[in-house]
C-alpha positions, 0 to 999 in steps of 0.5 A, spaced: 939 282 864 946 280 865 947 274 860 956 271 860 960 266 858 959 260 861 967 260 864 964 266 866 958 262 870 962 258 873 966 262 876 961 266 880 956 261 882 962 256 884 967 261 887 967 258 893 967 251 890 974 247 891 973 242 885 966 246 880 963 243 874 968 243 868 965 247 861 963 241 858 959 239 863 955 246 864 955 246 857 951 239 856 946 241 862 944 249 859 938 246 856 936 245 864 939 251 867 934 258 868 937 263 863 941 259 859 940 261 851 943 261 846 947 266 842 948 265 835 953 257 836 955 260 843 951 259 850 949 265 855 947 265 861 943 271 864 945 271 872 938 275 873 934 269 871 939 265 875 939 268 881 932 270 881 930 262 880 934 259 885 932 264 890 924 262 888 927 255 889 930 256 896 924 259 898 919 253 895 915 258 891 914 256 884 918 258 878 912 261 873 909 268 876 903 266 874 903 260 878 905 265 884 899 269 883 895 262 883 897 260 890 896 267 893 890 267 890 888 261 893 892 262 900 886 268 900 880 265 899 882 259 903 883 266 909 
């Protein structure tokens, strides 16, 4: 688990972006961001969870490990 601030999240995730989103934009979207959680009054984002979820989305895999297990079982039964 690597929890980081919103500013660090922007620096890491949007490092190659010429116009990264503002901290206010990220703050508004935190409830939708994988790995985001409240640390008192501040938002933190767990980079490990974020990158793992984004990698699964890119590959077209479900985010939930239970769903992945269900799909794997179904694929074995269909073979």
